[in-house]
C-alpha positions as a Markdown table, in Angstrom:
| # | Residue | x | y | z |
|---|---|---|---|---|
| 1 | Gln | 7.2 | 17.7 | 5.6 |
| 2 | Val | 6.3 | 15.0 | 3.2 |
| 3 | Gln | 2.8 | 14.4 | 1.9 |
| 4 | Leu | 1.7 | 11.0 | 0.7 |
| 5 | Val | -1.2 | 10.8 | -1.7 |
| 6 | Glu | -2.8 | 7.4 | -2.5 |
| 7 | Ser | -4.8 | 6.7 | -5.7 |
| 8 | Gly | -6.1 | 3.8 | -7.7 |
| 9 | Gly | -8.7 | 2.5 | -5.3 |
| 10 | Gly | -12.2 | 1.7 | -6.5 |
| 11 | Leu | -14.9 | -1.0 | -6.9 |
| 12 | Val | -13.9 | -4.3 | -8.4 |
| 13 | Gln | -15.4 | -7.7 | -8.6 |
| 14 | Ala | -14.0 | -10.6 | -6.7 |
| 15 | Gly | -11.1 | -12.0 | -8.7 |
| 16 | Gly | -10.3 | -8.7 | -10.2 |
| 17 | Ser | -7.2 | -6.5 | -10.0 |
| 18 | Leu | -6.3 | -3.0 | -8.9 |
| 19 | Arg | -3.1 | -1.0 | -8.8 |
| 20 | Leu | -2.6 | 1.4 | -6.0 |
| 21 | Ser | -0.2 | 4.3 | -6.2 |
| 22 | Cys | 1.2 | 6.5 | -3.5 |
| 23 | Ala | 2.8 | 9.7 | -4.7 |
| 24 | Ala | 5.2 | 11.5 | -2.3 |
| 25 | Ser | 5.7 | 15.2 | -2.4 |
| 26 | Gly | 9.4 | 14.7 | -1.7 |
| 27 | Ser | 12.1 | 12.2 | -2.3 |
| 28 | Ile | 11.3 | 8.7 | -1.1 |
| 29 | Phe | 14.9 | 7.7 | -1.5 |
| 30 | Arg | 15.7 | 8.8 | 2.0 |
| 31 | Phe | 13.1 | 6.5 | 3.5 |
| 32 | Asn | 14.3 | 3.3 | 5.0 |
| 33 | Ala | 11.1 | 1.5 | 4.2 |
| 34 | Met | 7.7 | 2.1 | 2.8 |
| 35 | Arg | 4.6 | 0.1 | 3.5 |
| 36 | Trp | 1.0 | -0.5 | 2.6 |
| 37 | Tyr | -1.5 | -1.0 | 5.4 |
| 38 | Arg | -5.3 | -1.6 | 5.2 |
| 39 | Gln | -8.1 | -1.1 | 7.7 |
| 40 | Ala | -11.6 | -2.6 | 7.3 |
| 41 | Pro | -14.5 | -1.2 | 9.2 |
| 42 | Gly | -14.4 | -2.3 | 12.8 |
| 43 | Lys | -11.0 | -3.9 | 12.5 |
| 44 | Glu | -7.5 | -2.9 | 13.4 |
| 45 | Arg | -5.1 | -1.5 | 10.8 |
| 46 | Glu | -3.0 | -4.3 | 9.4 |
| 47 | Leu | 0.3 | -4.3 | 7.5 |
| 48 | Val | -0.2 | -5.7 | 4.0 |
| 49 | Ala | 3.2 | -5.3 | 2.4 |
| 50 | Gly | 6.5 | -3.4 | 2.8 |
| 51 | Ile | 9.6 | -2.6 | 0.8 |
| 52 | Ser | 13.0 | -1.5 | 2.0 |
| 53 | Gly | 15.3 | 1.0 | 0.4 |
| 54 | Gly | 17.3 | -1.9 | -0.9 |
| 55 | Gly | 14.3 | -3.5 | -2.5 |
| 56 | Ser | 13.6 | -6.3 | 0.0 |
| 57 | Thr | 9.9 | -7.0 | 0.3 |
| 58 | Tyr | 7.6 | -8.3 | 2.9 |
| 59 | Tyr | 4.0 | -9.6 | 2.5 |
| 60 | Thr | 1.5 | -10.7 | 5.0 |
| 61 | Asp | 0.7 | -14.4 | 4.4 |
| 62 | Ser | -2.8 | -13.8 | 3.1 |
| 63 | Val | -1.6 | -11.8 | 0.1 |
| 64 | Lys | 1.5 | -13.7 | -0.9 |
| 65 | Gly | 1.5 | -14.6 | -4.5 |
| 66 | Arg | -1.3 | -12.1 | -5.4 |
| 67 | Phe | 0.0 | -8.7 | -4.3 |
| 68 | Thr | 3.2 | -7.0 | -5.5 |
| 69 | Ile | 4.8 | -4.0 | -3.9 |
| 70 | Ala | 7.2 | -1.8 | -5.8 |
| 71 | Arg | 8.8 | 1.6 | -5.4 |
| 72 | Asp | 10.1 | 4.0 | -8.1 |
| 73 | Asn | 12.5 | 6.3 | -6.4 |
| 74 | Ala | 12.9 | 8.4 | -9.6 |
| 75 | Lys | 9.1 | 9.1 | -9.6 |
| 76 | Asn | 8.8 | 9.2 | -5.8 |
| 77 | Thr | 6.0 | 6.7 | -6.0 |
| 78 | Leu | 5.1 | 3.5 | -4.2 |
| 79 | Tyr | 2.8 | 0.9 | -5.9 |
| 80 | Leu | 0.7 | -2.0 | -4.8 |
| 81 | Gln | -0.5 | -4.4 | -7.6 |
| 82 | Met | -3.3 | -6.4 | -6.2 |
| 83 | Asn | -4.6 | -9.4 | -8.2 |
| 84 | Ser | -7.3 | -12.0 | -7.4 |
| 85 | Leu | -8.9 | -9.7 | -5.0 |
| 86 | Lys | -11.3 | -11.1 | -2.4 |
| 87 | Pro | -14.4 | -9.5 | -0.8 |
| 88 | Glu | -12.8 | -9.7 | 2.6 |
| 89 | Glu | -10.1 | -7.4 | 1.4 |
| 90 | Thr | -12.5 | -4.5 | 1.2 |
| 91 | Ala | -10.8 | -1.8 | 3.2 |
| 92 | Met | -9.2 | 1.6 | 3.2 |
| 93 | Tyr | -5.6 | 1.2 | 2.0 |
| 94 | Tyr | -2.9 | 3.5 | 3.4 |
| 95 | Cys | 0.7 | 4.0 | 2.4 |
| 96 | Ala | 3.3 | 4.8 | 5.0 |
| 97 | Ala | 6.9 | 6.0 | 5.0 |
| 98 | Met | 9.5 | 5.2 | 7.6 |
| 99 | Arg | 12.9 | 6.6 | 8.3 |
| 100 | Gly | 13.5 | 4.2 | 11.2 |
| 101 | Val | 11.4 | 1.9 | 13.2 |
| 102 | Gly | 8.1 | 3.7 | 13.4 |
| 103 | Val | 6.0 | 5.3 | 10.7 |
| 104 | Asp | 6.8 | 8.9 | 10.1 |
| 105 | Tyr | 4.2 | 9.8 | 7.4 |
| 106 | Trp | 0.8 | 8.4 | 6.5 |
| 107 | Gly | -1.3 | 9.0 | 3.4 |
| 108 | Gln | -5.0 | 9.8 | 3.6 |
| 109 | Gly | -6.0 | 6.4 | 2.2 |
| 110 | Thr | -7.8 | 5.1 | -0.8 |
| 111 | Gln | -10.9 | 2.9 | -0.6 |
| 112 | Val | -10.9 | -0.6 | -2.1 |
| 113 | Thr | -14.2 | -2.3 | -2.4 |
| 114 | Val | -14.4 | -5.9 | -3.7 |
| 115 | Ser | -17.8 | -7.2 | -4.5 |
| 116 | Ser | -18.8 | -10.8 | -4.4 |
């Protein structure tokens, strides 16, 4: 069983930056892909960014050029650098780990609040 623990959320003004971390209790090297999702109140959970074991990255259109996903296999940690944050990006942010097609493990989430 792998546990994922997110950190780094908080309150930031619009235009500010935050760096989220997701620490895994075990090796993340074995995971085919890792992702960041977010869910705002009353909305569905959405995929924000993903990174494969080989380092290929994916970003939803709204965050391209502002967010950067990275993984450090030696530290068993996934990161999400978020710049130029917008109020509409206020949400709970979750990391997820995948061996195959579906998500195998979820973190508990970290709250990001962007004030206008």
